[in-house]
Each structure stands twice: as C-alpha cells, then as structure tokens.
N, C-alpha and C positions, 0 to 999 in steps of 0.2 A: 501494498501499499504507498501511497506516497503520501510526505510530511503533512503536515497539519498547514502551512505559509501555502501548500498550490490551490488551498480551498477557497472560495471566496464565502468565509464562516460569517460578515460583518453586514448584513441587510442594508442597501441602502438608507430604508426606513427605517433603523433602529435608533431607539431613544431610550435613554435611561436617564432615568429623576428629570425627563423634559430637555436635555440635552442632548442635541445629532453629535455622534460621536466615532468618530474613525477607525480604522484599527491602529493607528496610533496614537489617537487619543485616549484610548481605550484601555493602552497597556499601563497610562500615564494615572490614568484614571483608577485604574485595580493598583498600581504603585503608592497611590494617597492614600487609599481603601488602609494597605497592610499597615502602611506607616501611621498613620493618622485617625484613623476612621473608628466606630465604636466598636464592640466584640462583635456583629455578628455583620457590620459591613467588612473586619478583616476581613472573615472567611471567604467575602466575596469578595475578594478581593483578588486569592488564595486561588479559591476555584479561577479565575480568570486571567491569571498567569499563568496558568498551569496549562488551561485551555490554549493561547496562545506560544508554547514552547515547541521544540520540533518533534517531540515526540506527539507517536499517533494512537495514546491510548495517556486512561485516568484511570489512577490505581484507586477502587472505591473500596469501604467494608460494607460487606453483607449481612443481614438481620440472623439468615438464620430460615427463608423459609426454602432453602434446598440444603441445611443440614447446615451443621455449624457455621459459626459465622467467624469469616475470614474475608483475607485481602482481596482480591481479583483487579484486573488489568479490563477494563470497556474500553472498546474502540471508539474512538471521538465519529469515526463516520457512522457508527453504528448507533449514536445517540444524537448525530443527524437529523438520520433515520427515521429517528423515532420520537424528532420532533416535529416531521412532516408528518405522521402519524396521526399525532394528535391532533394538527391543524385540518388535517381533513378531515375526521369525525366530528371532531367540532365545529367543523366550520368556523377555525378561525386566520383568515388573511390576514395580509399586513394589515398595519395600523393597527393589528389588533390594539387597545388600550386593556394593561394585566399589571394584576398588583404580585408582588414575590413579599411574601409574610411566612414562608417555609424559612428555614437554617438551611444557608448553605452548603455545609458540609455534608449533608444528608444529600442523597439521589435527586427527591422532588426537588429539594430546594437547584442543584446544579440544573434540571433539566429546563427549571421556568429559566434560566438566564439566557439557556443554549438558546431554549426555544425564541427570547427575545429576540438574538442575535442570526439567529439562519431566515425566520422568517420576519424580520422586519418591524417586532411589536415596539409599541409605548410602555417601557416597563417603569410602572416606580416604585422604592425599593423602601420598608418598612419593618423596622423592628417585629422580629418572630416573641409572640407574645399570646396567652390567650384570649387576649381579646382585641386582635391586631388592625379593628375599624373601628374600633377607640377614638382614635383620632386622626378619620379620614374622614374628606365633604367633598368627596367628589364620584363619578361613577368609573367603574371599568366594566369592558365588555368578558373578563377573565379574570381568574382567582384558584388558589389551589389550599387547601387549608385539611387539621386533620381532623376528627371529628369532635374532639374537646374544642380548640377553635369555632366552630363553626356554633359547639350547642352555646359558647359567651358571645355572638356573634348575633343571634337570630332579630334583634330589633333593630342590627343593620346592614341587614342581608339584600333589602331592597338597592343597596350601592354595588351589587354584582350582575351583571346579566346571567353569567355563567358560572357557575361552581363548582371544581372539581372534589370530592373530598377522597382521602387517603389515610395511608399510615394505622389502619384500626378500618373493624366491622362499622358500621353503621347501625344506631338500637335501633330497636322497633318502636320504643316512646322520641327519639326526635324524627325517626321519620313522620312520623304521626303529627308534631310539631310541624315542621316544615310544610306542610299539606297547601296552607293557605297562601306560602310564600310566592310571586311570581319568577323568582330567581330560575334561572334552570338549572337542578343540585343533581348531580350524578357521582352517585361512589365508585371507584374504579381501584381495581384488580392488580395488582405487579410487583415487581422487586427490584433489587438491586442487578440481579442476573440476567433483567429483561429491560434495564435501563428506565425505569420509571413503570407508568402501566400498558396491559396490553389488552386489557377488553375492561367497559365499562356499562353498567345501570343505570335509567331514569329513577331519582326513588322519590317524585315529585311531578304532576299527579301519585299518585295511592295506582296500583293496577288491583281489579275487581280479586275478587276473590278468589276466581276462577284460573287467575293468570297466575302465572310461576315466579316469582322476582329472581333472573338470572341475569349475567354478565354475558354480552355480544363481545366478540374478541373484533380485534381489528381488522383491516385490508390487510392482505399479508402473514396473518397467523393462521396455523395449526393445530389444533389442538387435539387430545388425545389422551388415555390411561394405560398406568401400568400396573402388573400385575396383583398393584396393592390396592388399586383403583386413588392412585394421584394424579394430580393433572401432571403433563406430558406437552409441553410448547415448544409449538419449530418454529422457527419465524427468522430466518436465515439472513435477513435485513438489519435484525436486532440481538444476532448469538451464531456464532456460528455453526454450534455445534444443541443438540434440544435441550430446553433449559425441563429436567427433571424435580419438580417440588415434591414436598410433604403435603400437600393440602388436596385433602379428599374429595372427587368430584362426583357429581351428576350431569353426564355428558344429556343432552337431551337435543341439539343439534350440532351438524359441524361447526356451525357457528356460534353456539350459546353452549354456558353451562351454569349448575347450580353449585354453590361452596359453602360444604358441610362440616368443616374443619382441619385441625391440624392433624396427622395422623399418629404423630409424637405425644398429643395430648387423648386419644382415645383411653376409655376406662374398660378392662374387659373385668365384669362382675359378674364371676357365675359361671363363664363363660357366654356371658353376653356382653358384644362391642357395642359402647357407648359413646358417642363423638358429643363432647362438652357444653361446642357450640352448639348446639341443634339444640340443649337443655336449655343454654342461657336462653336465645330466641325464645321459647316459650315462656321463661319465667319474668326478660322485661316487660311481662304485660301486667306481671304487681309487683316489680319491685325496681322502684326509682333510682336510689342511690347504687353507686358502683359494683360490682362485685361478679365473682365467676364461680365455677364449677370446675373440681378437682378430683383428683382420687387418693385416697389413703392406703393400706392396709389393709386388710380385713382375715381372720383367719378361716372362715368357711365359706369367702368368696371369693377368696385373692386380692380384690379391692371393692375397693366403695365409692359408686360419689360422693363428696360433700361437698355443701355451700361455702364461703369464704362473701361477708357481705361489709363494703365501709360505712359501718356506723357503730355509734356509742352502744356498749353493753346494755340492754333492760329485759327483766322477765315479760314487762309488757309488750317489749318488741317479737322475741322471742314466741310467745305466743301468739301472740298476731300473725307472723310471716310464718308458722307453721299452719295455721288453718288457712291462710291464703292458700300455701303449697298444695293442700288437700282437697282444696276444693277446684284448684283448677284441671279438669277435665281432658287438658289436649297432653299431658305430662301422664307418660307411660307409668306401672310401678314400679319398673324396675330403675326407673331415671330419676322419680323422686330423691333430692337426698337423705343420706344417713342418719348427715350431722351438723349441723349449722355453727359456724363461728361469726362472730362480731369484731369485726378489727375497725378501730377509728384512722388508722389511713396503713394504704397499701405501700406495699415500695413497690417502685417505677425502676424503667430504663433508661436509656440517657433521653429517650426522642417521648417522654412521656407516659410510652404505655405500662401497666399491668402487671409486673412481675410477680407471676403466678410461682412459681418454682423458690424464690426468696421469702415471697412472703408465707409459703406455707411452712417453709425453713423456720426462719423466724421466729412465727407468732404459734408454730405445733411443735417445731422437733425441737 
C-alpha cells in the first residue's frame, strides 16, 4: 500500500471549529493542541499527528469483543473506507455539520475526525462529558454519543438531526423515552477491529410488537455465524481477514441480525444456557437503576444467575424488587435471579461501562 501522503485525506470543504484548514495548517493546529490544549484536545492533536505521518496504519487498543483486549494495527485506508460507508448509510454528504463529543483516544472519537477530514464535514469539538450538549447553542446534522451521554442530554437532543449511539446497548427504558423526539436516533454495532460500526438500527419511532429490532449491516459487509453461534464479519474494505466476534447473534437475513449477548457472559445453569443480556432486556421493564445479571457458583446447578442493582440496600427495596420480578411474566423460571445484591456504586471501565467482573470480585468475592 502507498503511504498516507499519497492520499487526499483533507477534503476542501473540511472545517474544524469553524476554521478552514489545509494539510499544513491542520498539522500546525494538531501540534498546538498537543502543546497547549485541554486534555481532550491533546488526544485530538496526538491522533491527527499520527494520521499525517508516513505510516499506513494506526495502533489501537481493542475492548475485548473478539477476545482478550490487545493492541492492533488498523490500516488508514480501512478507516477511510469506513468513513465513506457511514456517509452512504446515513446520507451525510460534504458540508455536514457534526459535533465531536467523544474522546479521541478511542476508535469512535478517532473516526469522527477521519469522517470529517475525508468527507468534508464542518466539525466542532467539545469536552467529552456526561452532558456534551449543555453548552451547545447551535444545531448539528450529525453526532455520536454513548448511551450514558444521550441519557443526560435528552432535553437538548432537538439540536441534532441525526444521532448514532454506541459503546453499549441502549436500554428499553431509554428507548421508550426518546420515542417522541424528532432526532433520528440509531443504535450502532461495531468494535475497534471493524473500524467502528458496521451495522445500525433506528430506535425511534419504535417498531410494532410484531417487528423484531434488528441491526442492518452496511454496504459491502457480509455476515455469518461460526459453530458457537457467534457473529463472523467479512468486510474486505475495512479488514483484511474475517472478524470473528464473541457476540452470539440470530441471523434474520444476510443483511440483518439480532444481538443476543456475549458468549463469555453465558451462564450454564443446570445445563440450560442463559444469556444475561436477554434477561436484562426483560428486567429493564421494571428496574430503572443500572443493573446487570451475572453468574455465581452453585453446588447443584453449576452456576446460578444473580442480579446486581446500583442502589443502596434496604429491606423495602429488596421486597419490592422480588415482588416485581415474580410478577414479570416474560421472565422464564430458570432466568429468575437466585440472589439479589444492592451496591451503591458499580466498578467501571475507563470508558464508563459497568465492569461486571471487578464489581463481582470486589463486592462478593
């Protein structure tokens, strides 16, 4: 492959924080970010300097979707191809106004920068925080957020025409809340190995009960399953090899799939395999607080499902929740948690996701 310098990676329409920047000016701005910028701007500057060096790849850390977290090399041309796929799928042409509110040290934030440069977007940056729209007073065509950020920005989502949400599943509760919002909101599926998202599904307006909520894959992406029932992604434009995930899925068509959960989270209780993520979807109807289902050893069943709720313990809370669970008809008998733990604060990953294993070890072990 040729070096990056041979590629026209800065579109003539590209704007960064309302400034028109050519290649040399963008390099200068990146150096300024690194030397004098705020912490989030330093990360933006570091990535831009990496992007414009003569190497044809970027080193990125994976989150563990395809196995243990590791550092991989992602080709820059694959990132460019991913940017074009996003533009085509969501109809985001040159001069699209976009807001970067994700940290640039992770793939989602890096790809917002790549899309803007390659596609000619007008990109503004802001501090990545819980409510990134708090100090925003203009409208944008496009933005990417985590579910946590969207939850904290509900009263200002009208400033966005299209919003993609990734980095975690969007809860049933949050999906219900955004039904009356005019913003087109999509939940995305992807990982570092696939250079951000390769599939998406619209979450508002809500589909009818007869319609299954499923991810639709992008153009030039083929999907299949391995012997474990896990998703295999074949996308030559963004990965030289098929990406074998640890995500158990149900294939509806060659272009659509339903995500069921992580195979490494599966609970084997008396020979019955339980997907915690599927149980969690059902429990979201009755639990507003953050929570998760996991397994603990059991002498007779091998493993038993247990429920962790981010809430202060009280006998009243325990009795009320047990009653709600017993009345939840959609929950199968073997899916019902055998024990409930109330914890004031969950352990988290660097990106703000619940760290199930550390929470389990620190609070129970």
